[in-house]
C-alpha positions, -999 to 999 in steps of 0.1 A, spaced: 0 0 0 13 35 -9 20 56 22 1 89 21 33 109 26 49 92 -4 21 100 -28 28 125 -56 0 148 -66 -1 169 -98 -10 206 -94 -34 211 -123 -38 246 -137 -63 258 -163 -46 265 -196 -59 300 -197 -40 308 -165 -7 295 -179 17 322 -190 46 299 -204 51 266 -221 68 255 -189 35 261 -171 17 240 -197 41 211 -194 41 211 -156 4 217 -149 -17 208 -179 -6 173 -186 -18 155 -155 -23 119 -167 -20 91 -193 2 100 -224 4 136 -213 20 125 -180 48 107 -199 55 140 -217 53 160 -184 78 136 -167 101 136 -197 101 174 -197 107 178 -160 136 153 -161 152 173 -189 147 205 -169 164 189 -139 194 176 -158 199 210 -176 196 228 -143 221 204 -127 246 213 -154 249 178 -168 265 174 -202 241 158 -226 249 132 -252 222 130 -279 211 102 -303 189 111 -333 175 85 -358 154 93 -388 156 118 -417 160 148 -395 181 168 -421 161 161 -452 130 171 -433 145 204 -421 140 195 -384 177 202 -378 171 239 -386 138 241 -368 148 229 -334 179 207 -333 205 234 -341 189 259 -316 193 231 -290 229 225 -299 237 262 -297 227 263 -260 261 246 -251 243 218 -233 251 190 -258 285 173 -256 283 150 -286 258 136 -312 251 101 -324 232 98 -357 232 81 -391 253 84 -422 221 93 -441 216 123 -418 251 136 -427 245 129 -464 212 147 -467 225 176 -447 243 189 -478 213 191 -502 202 226 -495 236 242 -502 242 226 -536 247 248 -566 216 253 -588 193 236 -563 177 265 -543 152 251 -518 154 216 -533 132 198 -507 94 200 -511 63 183 -496 45 154 -512 16 131 -500 27 101 -480 1 79 -497 3 94 -532 13 78 -566 49 67 -561 50 53 -596 43 87 -610 70 102 -587 95 77 -601 85 87 -637 92 123 -627 126 113 -612 114 125 -578 127 107 -547 104 106 -516 114 104 -479 80 100 -461 63 133 -470 95 151 -481 108 149 -517 136 161 -540 146 157 -576 170 128 -584 195 153 -598 199 166 -562 211 131 -552 234 129 -581 249 163 -575 253 154 -538 273 124 -549 295 145 -571 300 170 -543 311 143 -519 334 125 -542 351 158 -550 356 164 -512 368 129 -505 396 132 -530 410 162 -512 445 157 -497 434 160 -461 411 129 -465 439 106 -478 446 88 -446 430 66 -419 408 86 -396 380 84 -371 344 91 -383 344 121 -360 373 136 -380 356 128 -413 324 146 -402 344 175 -388 361 180 -421 328 175 -440 314 202 -418 341 226 -430 333 219 -467 295 220 -461 299 253 -443 319 268 -472 292 256 -496 264 271 -475 282 305 -473 288 305 -511 251 299 -518 238 321 -489 218 293 -472 213 287 -435 239 266 -417 233 229 -416 239 203 -390 275 193 -398 288 228 -403 271 238 -370 287 208 -352 321 218 -367 317 254 -355 308 242 -320 334 214 -320 306 188 -312 318 153 -322 294 135 -345 293 97 -342 278 73 -368 276 37 -355 268 22 -389 288 42 -414 283 16 -442 246 22 -441 245 55 -459 256 74 -490 285 93 -476 303 60 -473 288 47 -505 306 75 -523 339 65 -506 333 30 -518 330 43 -554 364 59 -551 378 28 -535 364 7 -564 378 30 -590 412 26 -573 409 -11 -573 400 -11 -610 430 11 -618 409 41 -627 423 63 -600 460 65 -592 454 64 -554 427 68 -528 438 66 -492 407 74 -471 398 47 -445 378 47 -413 394 38 -380 364 23 -361 386 12 -332 398 47 -325 363 61 -330 347 39 -304 376 45 -280 370 83 -285 334 78 -275 346 60 -244 370 88 -236 342 113 -237 321 92 -214 349 89 -189 354 127 -191 318 132 -181 320 109 -152 354 119 -137 367 151 -152 337 173 -158 326 195 -129 292 177 -124 307 142 -127 275 129 -142 260 125 -177 226 128 -193 214 114 -226 185 124 -249 175 97 -273 152 104 -303 143 72 -322 158 38 -319 183 17 -339 220 20 -341 223 57 -329 204 48 -298 225 18 -289 258 35 -299 250 63 -275 246 38 -246 277 16 -254 305 35 -237 296 24 -202 298 -14 -209 328 -8 -231 346 10 -202 334 -11 -173 328 -46 -187 352 -48 -217 381 -27 -205 374 -35 -169 379 0 -155 366 6 -120 339 29 -108 323 34 -142 287 44 -141 260 47 -167 239 78 -174 222 95 -145 195 110 -167 180 91 -197 151 106 -217 139 87 -248 112 94 -274 108 63 -295 82 47 -317 92 10 -315 75 -13 -291 95 -32 -265 77 -64 -272 92 -75 -305 129 -68 -297 132 -40 -323 139 -12 -297 176 -15 -293 186 -13 -256 149 -9 -248 137 15 -222 161 28 -195 150 1 -170 164 -26 -191 195 -6 -198 201 -5 -160 207 -43 -161 235 -37 -185 250 -9 -165 242 17 -192 219 37 -169 226 44 -132 207 18 -111 205 41 -81 187 70 -98 168 56 -128 133 55 -111 135 93 -106 156 104 -136 146 84 -166 116 82 -189 109 64 -222 79 78 -241 64 61 -271 58 88 -297 69 106 -328 96 130 -317 89 153 -347 56 161 -330 70 168 -296 106 182 -298 97 217 -312 76 224 -281 100 208 -256 130 228 -271 110 260 -272 100 256 -235 136 249 -225 149 279 -245 123 301 -230 134 290 -195 170 299 -204 159 333 -217 139 339 -185 170 332 -164 191 354 -187 167 383 -181 167 378 -144 205 377 -144 206 410 -161 183 424 -134 200 411 -103 233 396 -114 243 360 -118 255 356 -82 222 365 -67 203 346 -93 223 314 -87 216 317 -49 179 324 -57 175 295 -81 205 270 -84 191 256 -117 199 289 -134 236 281 -134 231 249 -154 207 267 -178 232 296 -183 263 275 -188 285 289 -216 270 288 -251 305 279 -264 297 244 -251 322 217 -242 341 216 -276 350 180 -270 363 175 -305 392 199 -298 401 179 -266 398 144 -281 435 136 -282 441 146 -246 410 127 -234 420 96 -254 455 98 -239 440 99 -204 418 69 -212 448 51 -227 467 56 -195 438 41 -175 439 11 -198 477 7 -193 472 8 -155 446 -19 -157 471 -44 -173 466 -73 -150 428 -74 -153 430 -71 -191 456 -98 -195 435 -121 -173 405 -115 -195 421 -128 -227 419 -166 -222 390 -190 -227 391 -228 -230 380 -231 -266 364 -263 -279 387 -284 -301 380 -280 -338 372 -311 -359 
C-alpha cells in the first residue's frame, strides 16, 4: 500500500492561466500519455539545471525534413550538448540545401500518393519530403570531390571525417547564402558526431565508389579509410570525461528514435566497465527517450532505461526518478520541448541582467546549469588529450586485461 506521505499529486492549472510553455508542461498534462510528456520534460529541466553534459542520439531523416534547422540546431547552440550520435544518411542529406543550382530543393508530397508517378518524374520521396533525383546525383559528385582532397587521404575516425565535411559543407552554405546545416554547426561548435553504422548510408557509398575505382585502376590512389577502433575509443574517452573530469561528474542522454544511434549512445559504459574492466564506471544518471518502436518485438535497441540498468548503461540508483521512455513521434514533440527549455533559459538570462548572476544562482540554483556557456564543451578539440587519459587508464589496468584474454575453446574437428 502506498503511504500517504509518499504519494505524488499533480497541481493542475487551467490552460488560460498558464503564461509559459513551462507552465503547460508542468500543470496541464496530469495523466496518461500527457503524464509521460510531463515527466520527460521535467527530467530534462532537472538535468539541464544540474549542469549535466548531454549526449544525444537522433535517428530518422532529420536533415532532409528540415527539423535540424527548426529545433535541433537551436538546441545544440545552448552549449548543453556534448556529442551527437546519428546516421550516415543524416550527414549525407545535410548537404542538399547548399548545392549549386538547387535552391530550396526539398518539397512536400503526400505520404500515400502515386509513387510510380513520382518515379517517372525522377522524384525521390522520404516519407512526405521529396527532391529531384538530380539533387542526389549532385550530392554524390560533391562528396566524391571532397573525399579526393589531400586531407582525406589517410585513416581517420568518423568524427574527424564529419568535422572535415562540416568545413566543406559550411563553405558551400556560405557560397550559396543558405542557413547553416547540421555538420557545419557541429564543426563550428566542435561537437563530435558519431555514426555507429557508417556503411549504411551514401557518404560511405561514395567513398566505396572511389575505392572501387582505385581497385579497378581508374584512380592512381585513394587513401581514405575509417578507424572504427579509434572512434569507439574516442566515445569511451568522452564518457569517462563526463564521469570523472567534468565538474558535475555525471552525464545525461537524450535519445530520439531507436536503432544504431540509440544503442551506440549507450555503449561507452559497458565498453569501459565490462570490456576494458575499468573501475567505478557508471551509466547515465539521466536518460530521456522518445521512440516509436514497441519493446515487445525486440526492435527497440537497448529498450527503455530500466532494461539498460541491467547492462549498467543507466545508473541503477537514480533511474526511477531520472529516466523516462515515451512512445511517440519526436517530430511532433521536440519543437515544443525545445522552445520551452529555451524560454526558460531566456527567462534566467533576463533575471541575471536584473539582479546579477551571483544573486540569481543563490535564488535558483538551476539557473547556473541553464546559463552555462553557449560555447559548449568543444570535446572534438580535446579528443587527443581525453583519449590519452583513457589510454593511461587502460595501461594501468594491465593485469585485469591480461587475465581477460583466455578462454578454454572447444577443439575444432
